All heavy atoms as TSV, in Angstrom:
chain	resi	resn	atom	element	x	y	z
A	1	MET	N	N	77.724	48.350	74.317
A	1	MET	CA	C	77.609	48.388	75.751
A	1	MET	C	C	78.982	48.672	76.361
A	1	MET	O	O	79.982	48.069	75.988
A	1	MET	CB	C	77.060	47.061	76.262
A	1	MET	CG	C	76.955	46.983	77.746
A	1	MET	SD	S	76.248	45.378	78.224
A	1	MET	CE	C	75.749	45.781	79.839
A	2	PHE	N	N	79.034	49.582	77.313
A	2	PHE	CA	C	80.270	49.965	77.978
A	2	PHE	C	C	80.595	48.963	79.079
A	2	PHE	O	O	79.751	48.613	79.887
A	2	PHE	CB	C	80.129	51.366	78.585
A	2	PHE	CG	C	81.305	51.774	79.405
A	2	PHE	CD1	C	82.479	52.175	78.792
A	2	PHE	CD2	C	81.248	51.755	80.786
A	2	PHE	CE1	C	83.567	52.547	79.545
A	2	PHE	CE2	C	82.338	52.128	81.544
A	2	PHE	CZ	C	83.500	52.532	80.921
A	3	THR	N	N	81.839	48.510	79.095
A	3	THR	CA	C	82.298	47.623	80.155
A	3	THR	C	C	83.400	48.337	80.928
A	3	THR	O	O	84.368	48.793	80.327
A	3	THR	CB	C	82.862	46.308	79.578
A	3	THR	OG1	O	81.841	45.690	78.811
A	3	THR	CG2	C	83.318	45.382	80.674
A	4	ALA	N	N	83.245	48.446	82.229
A	4	ALA	CA	C	84.253	49.094	83.058
A	4	ALA	C	C	85.395	48.121	83.321
A	4	ALA	O	O	85.186	47.016	83.795
A	4	ALA	CB	C	83.633	49.558	84.366
A	5	ASN	N	N	86.598	48.538	82.965
A	5	ASN	CA	C	87.778	47.713	83.176
A	5	ASN	C	C	88.386	47.997	84.538
A	5	ASN	O	O	88.307	49.125	85.040
A	5	ASN	CB	C	88.824	48.001	82.091
A	5	ASN	CG	C	88.354	47.564	80.735
A	5	ASN	OD1	O	87.764	46.504	80.596
A	5	ASN	ND2	N	88.597	48.380	79.718
A	6	PRO	N	N	89.020	47.007	85.125
A	6	PRO	CA	C	89.667	47.242	86.416
A	6	PRO	C	C	90.860	48.175	86.259
A	6	PRO	O	O	91.528	48.179	85.232
A	6	PRO	CB	C	90.112	45.859	86.863
A	6	PRO	CG	C	90.031	44.991	85.680
A	6	PRO	CD	C	89.122	45.636	84.692
A	7	CYS	N	N	91.093	48.978	87.257
A	7	CYS	CA	C	92.244	49.868	87.289
A	7	CYS	C	C	93.462	49.026	87.633
A	7	CYS	O	O	93.509	48.405	88.692
A	7	CYS	CB	C	92.016	50.964	88.326
A	7	CYS	SG	S	93.306	52.195	88.301
A	8	ASN	N	N	94.433	48.996	86.764
A	8	ASN	CA	C	95.585	48.123	86.954
A	8	ASN	C	C	96.758	48.790	87.656
A	8	ASN	O	O	97.831	48.221	87.731
A	8	ASN	CB	C	96.048	47.578	85.603
A	8	ASN	CG	C	95.016	46.646	85.008
A	8	ASN	OD1	O	94.369	45.884	85.715
A	8	ASN	ND2	N	94.841	46.715	83.711
A	9	THR	N	N	96.575	50.007	88.148
A	9	THR	CA	C	97.666	50.679	88.833
A	9	THR	C	C	97.538	50.487	90.337
A	9	THR	O	O	96.450	50.284	90.865
A	9	THR	CB	C	97.688	52.179	88.512
A	9	THR	OG1	O	96.450	52.759	88.907
A	9	THR	CG2	C	97.908	52.423	87.036
A	10	GLU	N	N	98.656	50.566	91.008
A	10	GLU	CA	C	98.683	50.411	92.459
A	10	GLU	C	C	97.975	51.595	93.116
A	10	GLU	O	O	98.063	52.732	92.640
A	10	GLU	CB	C	100.135	50.352	92.916
A	10	GLU	CG	C	100.308	50.030	94.371
A	10	GLU	CD	C	101.775	49.830	94.716
A	10	GLU	OE1	O	102.512	49.260	93.907
A	10	GLU	OE2	O	102.151	50.257	95.814
A	11	LEU	N	N	97.279	51.324	94.194
A	11	LEU	CA	C	96.620	52.405	94.926
A	11	LEU	C	C	97.660	53.365	95.472
A	11	LEU	O	O	98.701	52.938	95.979
A	11	LEU	CB	C	95.808	51.848	96.096
A	11	LEU	CG	C	94.537	51.093	95.762
A	11	LEU	CD1	C	93.937	50.508	97.034
A	11	LEU	CD2	C	93.538	52.007	95.097
A	12	PRO	N	N	97.402	54.663	95.371
A	12	PRO	CA	C	98.353	55.621	95.933
A	12	PRO	C	C	98.341	55.558	97.459
A	12	PRO	O	O	97.302	55.288	98.069
A	12	PRO	CB	C	97.833	56.964	95.431
A	12	PRO	CG	C	96.401	56.740	95.126
A	12	PRO	CD	C	96.268	55.305	94.731
A	13	ALA	N	N	99.490	55.799	98.046
A	13	ALA	CA	C	99.589	55.812	99.504
A	13	ALA	C	C	98.983	57.115	100.027
A	13	ALA	O	O	99.262	58.189	99.506
A	13	ALA	CB	C	101.042	55.709	99.933
A	14	ILE	N	N	98.135	57.001	101.024
A	14	ILE	CA	C	97.550	58.166	101.679
A	14	ILE	C	C	97.900	58.052	103.152
A	14	ILE	O	O	97.415	57.143	103.841
A	14	ILE	CB	C	96.025	58.224	101.493
A	14	ILE	CG1	C	95.675	58.297	100.008
A	14	ILE	CG2	C	95.432	59.408	102.254
A	14	ILE	CD1	C	94.190	58.247	99.724
A	15	GLU	N	N	98.766	58.949	103.621
A	15	GLU	CA	C	99.163	58.888	105.025
A	15	GLU	C	C	97.947	59.103	105.903
A	15	GLU	O	O	97.189	60.053	105.711
A	15	GLU	CB	C	100.219	59.949	105.318
A	15	GLU	CG	C	100.811	59.814	106.696
A	15	GLU	CD	C	101.993	60.730	106.937
A	15	GLU	OE1	O	102.564	61.249	105.965
A	15	GLU	OE2	O	102.338	60.910	108.102
A	16	ARG	N	N	97.735	58.194	106.831
A	16	ARG	CA	C	96.615	58.213	107.781
A	16	ARG	C	C	95.254	58.030	107.091
A	16	ARG	O	O	94.242	58.506	107.563
A	16	ARG	CB	C	96.622	59.476	108.621
A	16	ARG	CG	C	97.906	59.663	109.395
A	16	ARG	CD	C	97.739	60.625	110.515
A	16	ARG	NE	N	98.951	60.961	111.181
A	16	ARG	CZ	C	99.607	60.198	112.064
A	16	ARG	NH1	N	99.141	59.036	112.373
A	16	ARG	NH2	N	100.711	60.604	112.630
A	17	GLY	N	N	95.261	57.324	105.949
A	17	GLY	CA	C	93.998	57.065	105.267
A	17	GLY	C	C	94.155	56.059	104.145
A	17	GLY	O	O	95.230	55.496	103.933
A	18	TYR	N	N	93.067	55.835	103.418
A	18	TYR	CA	C	93.078	54.878	102.306
A	18	TYR	C	C	91.917	55.171	101.366
A	18	TYR	O	O	90.998	55.913	101.691
A	18	TYR	CB	C	92.987	53.438	102.826
A	18	TYR	CG	C	91.720	53.145	103.605
A	18	TYR	CD1	C	90.596	52.625	102.966
A	18	TYR	CD2	C	91.640	53.393	104.974
A	18	TYR	CE1	C	89.433	52.358	103.680
A	18	TYR	CE2	C	90.484	53.134	105.688
A	18	TYR	CZ	C	89.381	52.617	105.031
A	18	TYR	OH	O	88.234	52.365	105.725
A	19	ILE	N	N	91.960	54.557	100.189
A	19	ILE	CA	C	90.869	54.654	99.219
A	19	ILE	C	C	89.960	53.455	99.438
A	19	ILE	O	O	90.410	52.309	99.397
A	19	ILE	CB	C	91.409	54.688	97.777
A	19	ILE	CG1	C	92.240	55.954	97.586
A	19	ILE	CG2	C	90.262	54.631	96.776
A	19	ILE	CD1	C	92.933	56.033	96.246
A	20	ASP	N	N	88.703	53.719	99.692
A	20	ASP	CA	C	87.731	52.683	100.014
A	20	ASP	C	C	87.363	51.866	98.779
A	20	ASP	O	O	87.490	52.329	97.649
A	20	ASP	CB	C	86.469	53.330	100.599
A	20	ASP	CG	C	85.593	52.342	101.347
A	20	ASP	OD1	O	86.099	51.304	101.800
A	20	ASP	OD2	O	84.385	52.622	101.480
A	21	GLY	N	N	86.873	50.670	99.008
A	21	GLY	CA	C	86.351	49.840	97.929
A	21	GLY	C	C	87.306	48.748	97.500
A	21	GLY	O	O	88.460	48.693	97.909
A	22	GLU	N	N	86.774	47.871	96.658
A	22	GLU	CA	C	87.539	46.766	96.094
A	22	GLU	C	C	87.321	46.760	94.597
A	22	GLU	O	O	86.367	47.342	94.096
A	22	GLU	CB	C	87.060	45.439	96.678
A	22	GLU	CG	C	87.293	45.295	98.159
A	22	GLU	CD	C	86.756	43.978	98.703
A	22	GLU	OE1	O	86.322	43.126	97.905
A	22	GLU	OE2	O	86.775	43.806	99.919
A	23	ASN	N	N	88.198	46.076	93.885
A	23	ASN	CA	C	88.057	45.953	92.426
A	23	ASN	C	C	87.852	47.319	91.782
A	23	ASN	O	O	86.873	47.551	91.088
A	23	ASN	CB	C	86.908	45.015	92.064
A	23	ASN	CG	C	87.078	43.650	92.673
A	23	ASN	OD1	O	88.183	43.123	92.704
A	23	ASN	ND2	N	86.011	43.078	93.175
A	24	HIS	N	N	88.777	48.242	92.033
A	24	HIS	CA	C	88.669	49.604	91.515
A	24	HIS	C	C	88.614	49.596	89.985
A	24	HIS	O	O	89.413	48.929	89.331
A	24	HIS	CB	C	89.848	50.431	92.014
A	24	HIS	CG	C	89.864	50.527	93.510
A	24	HIS	ND1	N	90.676	49.734	94.278
A	24	HIS	CD2	C	89.151	51.294	94.357
A	24	HIS	CE1	C	90.473	50.025	95.552
A	24	HIS	NE2	N	89.547	50.963	95.627
A	25	LEU	N	N	87.667	50.335	89.436
A	25	LEU	CA	C	87.427	50.370	87.994
A	25	LEU	C	C	87.731	51.758	87.428
A	25	LEU	O	O	87.607	52.763	88.122
A	25	LEU	CB	C	85.968	50.018	87.700
A	25	LEU	CG	C	85.485	48.669	88.223
A	25	LEU	CD1	C	83.994	48.522	87.989
A	25	LEU	CD2	C	86.255	47.531	87.573
A	26	TYR	N	N	88.112	51.785	86.140
A	26	TYR	CA	C	88.352	53.053	85.452
A	26	TYR	C	C	87.115	53.937	85.519
A	26	TYR	O	O	85.986	53.459	85.441
A	26	TYR	CB	C	88.677	52.818	83.971
A	26	TYR	CG	C	90.005	52.150	83.717
A	26	TYR	CD1	C	90.085	51.050	82.888
A	26	TYR	CD2	C	91.175	52.625	84.293
A	26	TYR	CE1	C	91.299	50.438	82.621
A	26	TYR	CE2	C	92.394	52.015	84.047
A	26	TYR	CZ	C	92.443	50.924	83.206
A	26	TYR	OH	O	93.640	50.317	82.952
A	27	SER	N	N	87.355	55.227	85.643
A	27	SER	CA	C	86.312	56.259	85.590
A	27	SER	C	C	85.256	56.150	86.679
A	27	SER	O	O	84.153	56.642	86.526
A	27	SER	CB	C	85.634	56.276	84.211
A	27	SER	OG	O	86.597	56.536	83.222
A	28	HIS	N	N	85.579	55.499	87.779
A	28	HIS	CA	C	84.674	55.431	88.920
A	28	HIS	C	C	85.268	56.241	90.069
A	28	HIS	O	O	86.477	56.352	90.200
A	28	HIS	CB	C	84.466	53.978	89.373
A	28	HIS	CG	C	83.566	53.208	88.485
A	28	HIS	ND1	N	83.926	52.805	87.221
A	28	HIS	CD2	C	82.307	52.768	88.674
A	28	HIS	CE1	C	82.930	52.142	86.675
A	28	HIS	NE2	N	81.932	52.102	87.535
A	29	GLU	N	N	84.393	56.788	90.902
A	29	GLU	CA	C	84.821	57.557	92.066
A	29	GLU	C	C	84.834	56.662	93.295
A	29	GLU	O	O	83.955	55.824	93.471
A	29	GLU	CB	C	83.883	58.732	92.322
A	29	GLU	CG	C	83.930	59.786	91.248
A	29	GLU	CD	C	83.063	60.984	91.588
A	29	GLU	OE1	O	82.261	60.926	92.545
A	29	GLU	OE2	O	83.190	61.991	90.873
A	30	TYR	N	N	85.855	56.868	94.148
A	30	TYR	CA	C	85.987	56.106	95.382
A	30	TYR	C	C	86.252	57.059	96.535
A	30	TYR	O	O	86.995	58.030	96.396
A	30	TYR	CB	C	87.126	55.079	95.265
A	30	TYR	CG	C	86.830	54.063	94.203
A	30	TYR	CD1	C	87.278	54.235	92.910
A	30	TYR	CD2	C	86.028	52.970	94.495
A	30	TYR	CE1	C	86.950	53.323	91.918
A	30	TYR	CE2	C	85.708	52.051	93.504
A	30	TYR	CZ	C	86.172	52.238	92.225
A	30	TYR	OH	O	85.846	51.335	91.246
A	31	LYS	N	N	85.638	56.778	97.657
A	31	LYS	CA	C	85.756	57.632	98.835
A	31	LYS	C	C	87.136	57.491	99.477
A	31	LYS	O	O	87.654	56.386	99.618
A	31	LYS	CB	C	84.678	57.246	99.851
A	31	LYS	CG	C	84.663	58.094	101.091
A	31	LYS	CD	C	83.528	57.693	102.005
A	31	LYS	CE	C	83.550	58.546	103.260
A	31	LYS	NZ	N	82.466	58.205	104.175
A	32	VAL	N	N	87.711	58.641	99.855
A	32	VAL	CA	C	88.946	58.652	100.630
A	32	VAL	C	C	88.540	58.606	102.104
A	32	VAL	O	O	87.789	59.452	102.578
A	32	VAL	CB	C	89.783	59.912	100.341
A	32	VAL	CG1	C	90.989	59.983	101.254
A	32	VAL	CG2	C	90.223	59.926	98.878
A	33	VAL	N	N	89.004	57.585	102.824
A	33	VAL	CA	C	88.669	57.399	104.235
A	33	VAL	C	C	89.902	57.720	105.070
A	33	VAL	O	O	90.989	57.194	104.811
A	33	VAL	CB	C	88.213	55.940	104.501
A	33	VAL	CG1	C	87.900	55.736	105.967
A	33	VAL	CG2	C	87.021	55.593	103.638
A	34	CYS	N	N	89.733	58.594	106.067
A	34	CYS	CA	C	90.836	58.970	106.950
A	34	CYS	C	C	90.645	58.341	108.325
A	34	CYS	O	O	89.525	58.043	108.727
A	34	CYS	CB	C	90.900	60.493	107.087
A	34	CYS	SG	S	91.256	61.329	105.520
A	35	GLU	N	N	91.757	58.186	109.041
A	35	GLU	CA	C	91.710	57.668	110.402
A	35	GLU	C	C	90.921	58.628	111.287
A	35	GLU	O	O	90.793	59.816	110.962
A	35	GLU	CB	C	93.136	57.529	110.950
A	35	GLU	CG	C	93.968	56.491	110.260
A	35	GLU	CD	C	95.396	56.449	110.780
A	35	GLU	OE1	O	95.755	57.242	111.671
A	35	GLU	OE2	O	96.154	55.613	110.273
A	36	PRO	N	N	90.400	58.133	112.423
A	36	PRO	CA	C	89.693	59.021	113.353
A	36	PRO	C	C	90.593	60.195	113.769
A	36	PRO	O	O	91.789	60.010	114.012
A	36	PRO	CB	C	89.399	58.113	114.548
A	36	PRO	CG	C	89.338	56.736	113.962
A	36	PRO	CD	C	90.386	56.741	112.878
A	37	GLY	N	N	90.020	61.393	113.789
A	37	GLY	CA	C	90.769	62.594	114.127
A	37	GLY	C	C	91.407	63.267	112.924
A	37	GLY	O	O	92.075	64.288	113.053
A	38	TYR	N	N	91.189	62.705	111.738
A	38	TYR	CA	C	91.739	63.253	110.501
A	38	TYR	C	C	90.614	63.402	109.484
A	38	TYR	O	O	89.600	62.729	109.565
A	38	TYR	CB	C	92.829	62.340	109.932
A	38	TYR	CG	C	94.062	62.307	110.798
A	38	TYR	CD1	C	94.109	61.484	111.917
A	38	TYR	CD2	C	95.147	63.110	110.517
A	38	TYR	CE1	C	95.218	61.465	112.739
A	38	TYR	CE2	C	96.262	63.096	111.332
A	38	TYR	CZ	C	96.297	62.276	112.436
A	38	TYR	OH	O	97.392	62.258	113.246
A	39	GLU	N	N	90.829	64.308	108.519
A	39	GLU	CA	C	89.862	64.495	107.452
A	39	GLU	C	C	90.600	64.795	106.154
A	39	GLU	O	O	91.745	65.248	106.184
A	39	GLU	CB	C	88.887	65.617	107.793
A	39	GLU	CG	C	89.515	66.982	107.913
A	39	GLU	CD	C	88.531	68.048	108.354
A	39	GLU	OE1	O	87.381	67.719	108.661
A	39	GLU	OE2	O	88.940	69.212	108.378
A	40	PRO	N	N	89.949	64.542	105.004
A	40	PRO	CA	C	90.606	64.838	103.729
A	40	PRO	C	C	90.950	66.320	103.630
A	40	PRO	O	O	90.143	67.181	103.983
A	40	PRO	CB	C	89.563	64.446	102.682
A	40	PRO	CG	C	88.691	63.454	103.373
A	40	PRO	CD	C	88.643	63.913	104.799
A	41	ALA	N	N	92.160	66.621	103.163
A	41	ALA	CA	C	92.612	68.004	103.013
A	41	ALA	C	C	92.101	68.617	101.713
A	41	ALA	O	O	92.183	69.811	101.525
A	41	ALA	CB	C	94.128	68.057	103.057
A	42	GLY	N	N	91.604	67.806	100.819
A	42	GLY	CA	C	91.089	68.279	99.538
A	42	GLY	C	C	89.823	67.507	99.206
A	42	GLY	O	O	88.998	67.265	100.075
A	43	SER	N	N	89.748	67.052	97.981
A	43	SER	CA	C	88.580	66.295	97.559
A	43	SER	C	C	88.493	64.977	98.320
A	43	SER	O	O	89.491	64.277	98.472
A	43	SER	CB	C	88.659	66.005	96.058
A	43	SER	OG	O	87.604	65.164	95.665
A	44	PRO	N	N	87.290	64.614	98.810
A	44	PRO	CA	C	87.141	63.345	99.531
A	44	PRO	C	C	86.936	62.149	98.605
A	44	PRO	O	O	86.567	61.078	99.047
A	44	PRO	CB	C	85.901	63.592	100.392
A	44	PRO	CG	C	85.082	64.532	99.577
A	44	PRO	CD	C	86.081	65.416	98.872
A	45	VAL	N	N	87.161	62.336	97.290
A	45	VAL	CA	C	87.030	61.226	96.343
A	45	VAL	C	C	88.294	61.105	95.495
A	45	VAL	O	O	88.998	62.078	95.267
A	45	VAL	CB	C	85.800	61.375	95.407
A	45	VAL	CG1	C	84.519	61.362	96.179
A	45	VAL	CG2	C	85.903	62.613	94.558
A	46	ALA	N	N	88.573	59.890	95.051
A	46	ALA	CA	C	89.679	59.614	94.142
A	46	ALA	C	C	89.098	58.919	92.920
A	46	ALA	O	O	88.143	58.153	93.029
A	46	ALA	CB	C	90.711	58.728	94.821
A	47	VAL	N	N	89.670	59.184	91.749
A	47	VAL	CA	C	89.181	58.612	90.495
A	47	VAL	C	C	90.350	57.970	89.752
A	47	VAL	O	O	91.412	58.569	89.630
A	47	VAL	CB	C	88.547	59.707	89.599
A	47	VAL	CG1	C	88.099	59.125	88.273
A	47	VAL	CG2	C	87.400	60.392	90.301
A	48	CYS	N	N	90.146	56.755	89.269
A	48	CYS	CA	C	91.131	56.114	88.401
A	48	CYS	C	C	90.720	56.443	86.965
A	48	CYS	O	O	89.658	56.010	86.511
A	48	CYS	CB	C	91.144	54.602	88.617
A	48	CYS	SG	S	92.346	53.774	87.573
A	49	ASP	N	N	91.546	57.229	86.256
A	49	ASP	CA	C	91.157	57.631	84.903
A	49	ASP	C	C	91.418	56.522	83.889
A	49	ASP	O	O	91.959	55.473	84.220
A	49	ASP	CB	C	91.818	58.952	84.502
A	49	ASP	CG	C	93.311	58.839	84.248
A	49	ASP	OD1	O	93.836	57.717	84.113
A	49	ASP	OD2	O	93.962	59.906	84.177
A	50	VAL	N	N	91.026	56.750	82.650
A	50	VAL	CA	C	91.135	55.712	81.620
A	50	VAL	C	C	92.573	55.330	81.304
A	50	VAL	O	O	92.815	54.288	80.703
A	50	VAL	CB	C	90.402	56.126	80.318
A	50	VAL	CG1	C	88.915	56.241	80.561
A	50	VAL	CG2	C	90.972	57.397	79.751
A	51	ASN	N	N	93.539	56.155	81.709
A	51	ASN	CA	C	94.951	55.831	81.503
A	51	ASN	C	C	95.544	55.074	82.692
A	51	ASN	O	O	96.727	54.764	82.705
A	51	ASN	CB	C	95.756	57.105	81.258
A	51	ASN	CG	C	95.329	57.788	79.981
A	51	ASN	OD1	O	95.124	57.138	78.961
A	51	ASN	ND2	N	95.167	59.092	80.025
A	52	GLY	N	N	94.723	54.816	83.703
A	52	GLY	CA	C	95.182	54.077	84.869
A	52	GLY	C	C	95.807	54.936	85.944
A	52	GLY	O	O	96.347	54.421	86.916
A	53	ALA	N	N	95.764	56.255	85.794
A	53	ALA	CA	C	96.346	57.161	86.793
A	53	ALA	C	C	95.266	57.593	87.782
A	53	ALA	O	O	94.140	57.875	87.396
A	53	ALA	CB	C	96.942	58.378	86.113
A	54	TRP	N	N	95.628	57.641	89.051
A	54	TRP	CA	C	94.691	58.106	90.068
A	54	TRP	C	C	94.676	59.625	90.074
A	54	TRP	O	O	95.714	60.276	90.100
A	54	TRP	CB	C	95.087	57.568	91.441
A	54	TRP	CG	C	94.733	56.131	91.583
A	54	TRP	CD1	C	95.549	55.066	91.370
A	54	TRP	CD2	C	93.460	55.598	91.936
A	54	TRP	NE1	N	94.867	53.895	91.575
A	54	TRP	CE2	C	93.576	54.191	91.932
A	54	TRP	CE3	C	92.231	56.163	92.262
A	54	TRP	CZ2	C	92.513	53.364	92.239
A	54	TRP	CZ3	C	91.173	55.327	92.574
A	54	TRP	CH2	C	91.315	53.942	92.556
A	55	LYS	N	N	93.497	60.210	90.052
A	55	LYS	CA	C	93.312	61.664	90.041
A	55	LYS	C	C	92.624	62.108	91.317
A	55	LYS	O	O	91.894	61.346	91.941
A	55	LYS	CB	C	92.456	62.098	88.837
A	55	LYS	CG	C	93.023	61.687	87.503
A	55	LYS	CD	C	94.281	62.457	87.199
A	55	LYS	CE	C	94.786	62.081	85.813
A	55	LYS	NZ	N	96.090	62.610	85.524
A	56	THR	N	N	92.816	63.351	91.654
A	56	THR	CA	C	92.205	64.004	92.821
A	56	THR	C	C	92.460	63.255	94.116
A	56	THR	O	O	91.616	63.212	94.989
A	56	THR	CB	C	90.687	64.246	92.637
A	56	THR	OG1	O	89.994	62.993	92.544
A	56	THR	CG2	C	90.389	65.097	91.430
A	57	VAL	N	N	93.665	62.672	94.241
A	57	VAL	CA	C	94.004	62.002	95.497
A	57	VAL	C	C	94.508	63.054	96.474
A	57	VAL	O	O	95.338	63.886	96.142
A	57	VAL	CB	C	95.068	60.904	95.276
A	57	VAL	CG1	C	95.494	60.302	96.585
A	57	VAL	CG2	C	94.499	59.833	94.366
A	58	THR	N	N	93.989	63.025	97.661
A	58	THR	CA	C	94.282	64.022	98.679
A	58	THR	C	C	95.132	63.430	99.790
A	58	THR	O	O	95.593	62.298	99.699
A	58	THR	CB	C	92.950	64.568	99.239
A	58	THR	OG1	O	93.230	65.675	100.100
A	58	THR	CG2	C	92.174	63.512	99.994
A	59	THR	N	N	95.334	64.175	100.821
A	59	THR	CA	C	96.000	63.686	102.027
A	59	THR	C	C	95.025	63.835	103.192
A	59	THR	O	O	94.000	64.493	103.062
A	59	THR	CB	C	97.269	64.498	102.340
A	59	THR	OG1	O	96.913	65.874	102.499
A	59	THR	CG2	C	98.288	64.378	101.235
A	60	CYS	N	N	95.348	63.221	104.308
A	60	CYS	CA	C	94.522	63.341	105.504
A	60	CYS	C	C	95.251	64.211	106.521
A	60	CYS	O	O	96.410	63.945	106.841
A	60	CYS	CB	C	94.247	61.959	106.097
A	60	CYS	SG	S	93.233	60.906	105.040
A	61	LEU	N	N	94.588	65.259	106.973
A	61	LEU	CA	C	95.170	66.171	107.954
A	61	LEU	C	C	94.422	66.070	109.270
A	61	LEU	O	O	93.232	65.798	109.298
A	61	LEU	CB	C	95.095	67.615	107.453
A	61	LEU	CG	C	95.921	67.960	106.221
A	61	LEU	CD1	C	95.702	69.413	105.835
A	61	LEU	CD2	C	97.395	67.685	106.463
A	62	GLY	N	N	95.148	66.336	110.367
A	62	GLY	CA	C	94.535	66.314	111.688
A	62	GLY	C	C	93.490	67.399	111.827
A	62	GLY	O	O	93.620	68.493	111.273
A	63	ILE	N	N	92.429	67.092	112.551
A	63	ILE	CA	C	91.359	68.051	112.792
A	63	ILE	C	C	91.726	68.880	114.022
A	63	ILE	O	O	92.078	68.334	115.063
A	63	ILE	CB	C	90.020	67.315	113.041
A	63	ILE	CG1	C	89.649	66.489	111.821
A	63	ILE	CG2	C	88.921	68.302	113.390
A	63	ILE	CD1	C	88.473	65.555	112.050
A	64	TYR	N	N	91.656	70.183	113.876
A	64	TYR	CA	C	91.970	71.078	114.992
A	64	TYR	C	C	90.707	71.256	115.845
A	64	TYR	O	O	89.667	71.630	115.330
A	64	TYR	CB	C	92.440	72.437	114.468
A	64	TYR	CG	C	92.713	73.430	115.574
A	64	TYR	CD1	C	93.866	73.318	116.355
A	64	TYR	CD2	C	91.836	74.465	115.823
A	64	TYR	CE1	C	94.111	74.213	117.366
A	64	TYR	CE2	C	92.082	75.366	116.842
A	64	TYR	CZ	C	93.224	75.242	117.606
A	64	TYR	OH	O	93.474	76.129	118.605
A	65	ILE	N	N	90.832	70.965	117.124
A	65	ILE	CA	C	89.697	71.096	118.037
A	65	ILE	C	C	90.040	72.154	119.069
A	65	ILE	O	O	91.065	72.082	119.731
A	65	ILE	CB	C	89.379	69.750	118.739
A	65	ILE	CG1	C	89.057	68.695	117.683
A	65	ILE	CG2	C	88.248	69.914	119.724
A	65	ILE	CD1	C	88.895	67.297	118.238
A	66	LYS	N	N	89.156	73.163	119.191
A	66	LYS	CA	C	89.387	74.245	120.160
A	66	LYS	C	C	88.987	73.812	121.542
A	66	LYS	O	O	88.112	73.075	121.773
A	66	LYS	CB	C	88.568	75.473	119.779
A	66	LYS	CG	C	89.079	76.129	118.536
A	66	LYS	CD	C	88.287	77.384	118.279
A	66	LYS	CE	C	88.801	78.088	117.038
A	66	LYS	NZ	N	88.139	79.336	116.793
């Protein structure tokens, strides 16, 4: 039986946003949440890999409104 271990690395800093959730586990996807008026510039999910490194972490950019 597979047991998901907690990710022991510090959450990466995301200017004007954060990685949602608690008790982050290896190989799980977590939503990147941006402040109002901002959106993810890349993938809206972050993954803690089996080596404890966060992958696909993006930044939050301002939304251009015409």
